C-alpha positions as CSV (number, residue, x, y, z in Angstrom):
1,M,-44.2,12.4,-7.9
2,K,-45.8,10.6,-10.7
3,K,-43.1,7.9,-10.5
4,K,-44.0,7.4,-6.7
5,R,-47.7,7.1,-7.6
6,L,-46.9,4.6,-10.3
7,L,-44.8,2.5,-7.9
8,T,-47.6,2.6,-5.3
9,S,-50.2,1.5,-7.7
10,L,-48.1,-1.3,-9.0
11,F,-47.4,-2.4,-5.5
12,V,-51.2,-2.5,-4.6
13,M,-52.0,-4.4,-7.8
14,V,-49.3,-7.0,-6.9
15,C,-50.7,-7.4,-3.5
16,L,-54.2,-7.8,-4.7
17,T,-53.2,-10.4,-7.3
18,A,-51.2,-12.4,-4.7
19,F,-54.3,-12.1,-2.4
20,G,-56.6,-13.3,-5.0
21,Q,-54.4,-16.3,-5.9
22,G,-54.1,-17.2,-2.3
23,A,-57.8,-17.4,-2.1
24,Q,-58.0,-19.8,-5.0
25,N,-56.0,-22.3,-3.0
26,I,-58.8,-22.7,-0.5
27,K,-61.1,-25.5,-1.4
28,I,-64.3,-27.1,-0.2
29,N,-62.9,-30.5,0.6
30,E,-65.6,-32.6,2.4
31,V,-69.2,-32.0,3.4
32,L,-71.4,-34.0,5.9
33,T,-75.1,-33.1,6.2
34,R,-76.3,-35.9,8.5
35,N,-74.2,-35.9,11.7
36,T,-75.4,-38.3,14.4
37,T,-72.0,-40.1,15.4
38,S,-69.5,-37.9,13.6
39,I,-67.5,-35.1,15.3
40,V,-69.0,-32.9,17.8
41,D,-68.7,-29.2,18.5
42,E,-67.6,-27.5,21.8
43,Y,-71.1,-28.3,23.4
44,D,-71.0,-32.0,22.2
45,H,-73.6,-31.3,19.6
46,H,-73.6,-33.2,16.4
47,L,-74.0,-30.6,13.7
48,P,-73.6,-30.7,9.9
49,W,-70.2,-29.5,8.9
50,V,-68.0,-28.5,5.8
51,E,-64.3,-28.9,5.7
52,L,-62.1,-26.3,4.0
53,A,-58.6,-27.3,2.8
54,N,-55.6,-25.1,1.9
55,V,-54.1,-27.1,-1.0
56,S,-51.0,-24.9,-1.3
57,F,-47.9,-24.8,0.9
58,T,-48.4,-21.2,1.9
59,T,-50.4,-19.8,4.8
60,Y,-53.7,-18.1,4.1
61,N,-56.2,-16.6,6.4
62,V,-59.9,-17.4,5.4
63,R,-61.4,-14.8,7.7
64,G,-63.9,-12.6,6.0
65,M,-64.7,-15.2,3.3
66,Y,-68.3,-16.4,3.0
67,I,-70.0,-19.8,3.1
68,T,-73.5,-20.2,1.6
69,T,-76.1,-22.8,0.6
70,D,-78.4,-20.4,-1.1
71,T,-78.2,-20.8,-5.0
72,A,-79.7,-17.3,-5.3
73,T,-76.2,-15.9,-4.6
74,L,-75.2,-17.1,-8.2
75,N,-77.4,-14.4,-9.6
76,K,-75.1,-11.8,-11.2
77,S,-77.7,-9.1,-11.1
78,L,-78.0,-9.4,-7.3
79,S,-76.4,-6.5,-5.5
80,V,-73.4,-7.2,-3.1
81,P,-75.3,-6.2,0.0
82,D,-78.2,-8.5,-1.0
83,R,-75.8,-11.4,-1.8
84,V,-73.8,-11.0,1.4
85,A,-77.1,-11.0,3.3
86,R,-77.6,-14.5,2.1
87,M,-74.2,-15.7,3.2
88,S,-72.5,-16.6,6.5
89,I,-69.2,-14.8,7.1
90,I,-66.2,-16.6,8.6
91,P,-65.3,-14.4,11.6
92,N,-61.8,-13.1,12.3
93,N,-61.7,-13.7,16.0
94,D,-60.2,-17.2,15.9
95,S,-56.6,-18.2,15.2
96,R,-57.9,-21.4,13.4
97,T,-59.0,-19.4,10.4
98,S,-55.3,-18.9,9.5
99,L,-54.6,-22.0,7.5
100,S,-51.0,-23.0,7.0
101,G,-49.9,-25.2,3.9
102,R,-52.0,-28.3,3.5
103,Q,-54.1,-27.5,6.8
104,H,-57.8,-28.2,7.2
105,L,-60.7,-26.2,8.9
106,I,-64.0,-27.6,10.0
107,L,-67.0,-25.2,10.0
108,F,-70.3,-26.1,11.5
109,L,-73.6,-25.4,9.6
110,N,-77.1,-24.8,10.8
111,S,-75.7,-23.2,13.9
112,N,-75.5,-19.9,15.7
113,P,-72.2,-17.8,15.4
114,A,-72.7,-16.9,19.1
115,Q,-71.6,-20.4,19.9
116,G,-68.1,-20.0,18.4
117,A,-66.0,-18.6,15.6
118,T,-66.5,-21.9,13.6
119,H,-70.4,-21.8,13.8
120,L,-72.2,-20.5,10.7
121,T,-75.8,-19.9,10.0
122,A,-75.7,-21.5,6.5
123,A,-78.9,-23.6,6.3
124,V,-78.8,-27.4,5.5
125,D,-81.7,-29.5,4.5
126,A,-80.4,-33.1,4.8
127,S,-83.3,-34.6,2.9
128,Q,-82.6,-32.8,-0.4
129,P,-79.6,-32.5,-2.7
130,M,-77.6,-29.4,-1.6
131,W,-75.4,-26.8,-3.2
132,I,-72.7,-25.0,-1.2
133,G,-70.4,-22.3,-2.2
134,L,-67.3,-20.4,-0.9
135,F,-67.1,-16.8,-1.8
136,D,-64.2,-14.3,-1.5
137,G,-64.2,-11.5,1.1
138,N,-65.6,-9.1,-1.6
139,G,-68.8,-11.0,-1.7
140,V,-68.7,-11.4,-5.5
141,D,-65.9,-13.8,-6.5
142,L,-66.9,-17.4,-6.2
143,V,-63.8,-19.3,-5.0
144,D,-65.2,-22.8,-5.0
145,S,-68.6,-24.7,-4.9
146,V,-70.0,-28.3,-5.0
147,T,-73.3,-29.7,-5.5
148,I,-74.1,-32.8,-3.5
149,P,-76.1,-34.9,-6.1
150,V,-78.1,-37.0,-3.7
151,A,-79.2,-36.9,-0.1
152,L,-76.6,-38.5,2.0
153,H,-77.2,-41.1,4.6
154,E,-76.3,-40.7,8.2
155,N,-72.7,-40.0,9.0
156,T,-71.9,-40.4,5.3
157,S,-69.7,-37.6,3.7
158,Y,-69.3,-36.3,0.1
159,A,-65.6,-35.5,-0.3
160,R,-62.8,-35.1,-2.9
161,A,-61.0,-38.3,-3.8
162,S,-57.8,-36.4,-2.4
163,D,-57.2,-32.9,-1.3
164,G,-57.9,-30.5,-4.1
165,A,-58.7,-33.2,-6.6
166,S,-61.6,-32.7,-9.1
167,E,-63.2,-36.0,-8.5
168,W,-65.7,-36.4,-5.7
169,E,-67.1,-39.6,-4.1
170,V,-69.5,-40.7,-1.4
171,K,-67.6,-41.9,1.6
172,A,-69.0,-44.4,4.2
173,P,-68.9,-43.5,7.9
174,D,-65.7,-45.5,8.5
175,A,-64.0,-43.6,5.6
176,V,-64.8,-40.1,6.7
177,T,-61.7,-37.9,7.1
178,A,-62.8,-34.8,9.0
179,G,-60.0,-32.4,9.6
180,I,-57.3,-34.5,7.9
181,E,-56.2,-35.3,4.3
182,N,-58.6,-37.3,2.1
183,F,-56.2,-40.2,1.9
184,I,-58.9,-43.1,2.1
185,H,-60.2,-43.8,-1.5
186,V,-62.6,-46.6,-0.8
187,T,-66.2,-46.3,0.6
188,E,-66.5,-50.0,1.7
189,S,-64.4,-52.7,3.1
190,K,-62.9,-55.5,0.9
191,V,-65.1,-58.1,2.7
192,A,-68.3,-56.0,1.9
193,Q,-67.1,-55.5,-1.7
194,I,-66.7,-59.2,-2.2
195,K,-70.1,-60.0,-0.6
196,R,-71.7,-57.5,-3.0
197,D,-69.9,-58.6,-6.2
198,D,-69.9,-62.3,-5.5
199,P,-72.8,-63.2,-3.1
200,H,-72.7,-67.0,-3.7
201,G,-69.0,-67.4,-3.6
202,F,-68.6,-68.8,-7.1
203,G,-66.1,-66.1,-8.2
204,I,-63.8,-66.7,-5.2
205,T,-64.0,-70.5,-5.5
206,L,-63.1,-70.5,-9.2
207,L,-60.3,-67.9,-8.4
208,S,-59.0,-70.2,-5.6
209,M,-59.0,-73.3,-7.6
210,G,-57.4,-71.5,-10.6
211,I,-54.5,-70.4,-8.4
212,V,-54.0,-73.9,-6.9
213,F,-54.1,-75.7,-10.3
214,S,-51.9,-73.0,-11.8
215,C,-49.3,-73.6,-9.0
216,L,-49.5,-77.4,-9.6
217,A,-49.1,-76.9,-13.4
218,L,-46.0,-74.8,-12.8
219,L,-44.6,-77.5,-10.4
220,C,-45.3,-80.2,-13.0
221,V,-43.5,-78.2,-15.7
222,F,-40.6,-77.6,-13.3
223,F,-40.1,-81.2,-12.4
224,I,-40.3,-82.4,-16.1
225,I,-37.7,-79.9,-17.1
226,F,-35.6,-80.7,-14.1
227,G,-35.9,-84.5,-14.8
228,R,-34.8,-84.1,-18.4
229,F,-31.9,-82.0,-17.3
230,M,-30.8,-84.6,-14.7
231,S,-31.3,-87.5,-17.2
232,R,-29.0,-85.7,-19.7
233,K,-26.4,-85.0,-17.0
234,Q,-26.5,-88.8,-16.1
235,K,-26.1,-89.9,-19.8
236,E,-23.2,-87.4,-20.1
237,K,-21.6,-88.9,-16.9
238,H,-22.1,-92.4,-18.1
239,A,-20.5,-91.6,-21.5
240,S,-17.6,-90.1,-19.7
241,D,-17.1,-93.1,-17.5
242,K,-17.3,-95.4,-20.5
243,Q,-14.7,-93.3,-22.3
244,A,-12.5,-93.4,-19.3
245,H,-12.8,-97.2,-19.1
246,R,-11.9,-97.5,-22.9
247,N,-8.8,-95.3,-22.3
248,R,-7.7,-97.5,-19.4
249,M,-8.2,-100.7,-21.5
250,M,-6.2,-99.1,-24.3
251,A,-3.4,-98.2,-21.8
252,H,-3.5,-101.8,-20.6
253,D,-3.2,-103.1,-24.1
254,N,-0.3,-100.8,-24.9
255,D,1.5,-102.2,-21.7
256,G,0.9,-105.8,-23.1
257,D,2.5,-104.8,-26.4
258,E,5.6,-103.5,-24.5
259,D,5.8,-106.9,-22.8
260,E,5.6,-108.7,-26.1
261,R,8.5,-106.5,-27.4
262,A,10.5,-107.1,-24.2
263,F,9.9,-111.0,-24.4
264,P,9.6,-112.0,-28.0
265,N,10.3,-115.7,-27.4
266,V,7.4,-115.9,-24.9
267,V,5.1,-114.5,-27.6
268,E,6.3,-117.0,-30.0
269,R,5.2,-119.8,-27.6
270,K,1.9,-118.4,-26.8
271,V,-0.6,-121.1,-27.3
272,G,-3.4,-120.4,-29.7
273,K,-2.1,-116.9,-30.6
274,E,-2.7,-117.5,-34.2
275,G,-6.2,-118.8,-33.6
276,G,-7.2,-115.4,-32.1
277,T,-7.5,-116.7,-28.5
278,D,-6.6,-114.2,-25.7
279,D,-6.7,-116.6,-22.8
280,A,-5.0,-115.1,-19.8
281,D,-4.7,-118.5,-18.1
282,V,-2.5,-119.7,-21.1
283,Y,-0.3,-116.7,-20.7
284,I,0.1,-117.2,-17.0
285,A,0.9,-120.9,-17.4
286,V,3.5,-120.2,-20.1
287,I,5.2,-117.4,-18.0
288,S,5.1,-119.7,-14.8
289,M,6.7,-122.6,-16.7
290,A,9.4,-120.2,-18.0
291,L,10.1,-118.9,-14.6
292,K,10.3,-122.4,-13.1
293,E,12.8,-123.5,-15.6
294,Y,14.8,-120.3,-15.1
295,F,15.0,-121.0,-11.3
296,D,16.0,-124.7,-12.0
297,N,18.9,-123.5,-14.1
298,T,17.6,-125.1,-17.2
299,H,17.4,-121.7,-18.9
300,D,20.4,-120.4,-20.9
301,H,21.6,-117.1,-19.8
302,E,20.6,-114.4,-22.3
303,S,20.3,-110.7,-21.4
304,G,16.7,-109.5,-21.5
305,I,15.4,-112.7,-23.3
306,I,13.5,-115.7,-21.8
307,T,13.9,-118.8,-24.0
308,I,11.9,-122.0,-23.4
309,I,13.9,-125.1,-24.3
310,P,11.7,-127.9,-25.4
311,K,12.0,-131.2,-23.5
312,E,11.0,-134.5,-24.8
313,T,8.3,-136.2,-22.6
314,K,5.8,-138.9,-23.1
315,W,3.1,-136.2,-23.7
316,T,4.9,-134.9,-26.7
317,R,4.4,-138.2,-28.6
318,V,0.7,-137.9,-28.3
């Protein structure tokens, strides 16, 4: 019997702990106090509203929890009935109060619960900074709260930077995210921000000129490096061609040496060889004369040797 009571008590404690942890996943996510063009209720009325977000991935029902804008509820000495009397309870007769993971719920303030389950009596003074709190169903535990530091402009909200984040920011009307994730992190457009930070356009002018000149400088450096690279390649090609020409000349000279070895008598009769002349016309004339005498049968027959036989003429006496 004692064991059964112990197990029952343990089960109740676990359920209460899980329930309490689930309530801590419900956060006040966004508040809008001056509603003139934002979302409307079932009767097309523009009312102030507060958005609750379930930042976990499990379902939790917020029915029976309390919303209040009365700071007197923070008084610890206040009795539970007196505290609850200063709050607005979230009714349990609407399926929208069961928030699945990452889901949001919009509750209208300054309203009458008779108009719907999402209408609460929590008072809102849009001309003054406002505190708003979310209490657990026991009316004692404060689950979440936020103080709006300044009076908001029309259709401007005070919201977390992202769902469940600790940072808050004022969001412009075009950045309000009622009922959806707070994924917009800017409160003004880029054009408006540039106009505010650089009203005369000096900054954007300097930035544009800097980009242009930087690109031109990079192109200049590129073409200088590319030009030097191509110049070096051209020099290497010129040197290679010059070396190839030298190799061909050396091969031609070697062929001439072979001719000299094959025809030594011709070499002996080369005109001006000793004087260092290398006149090709002289060589051609000598060889032509030798061939002429060969075909005129004035050449003696010797294998592989051409011999020029001197002949007396009147020119030899000069």
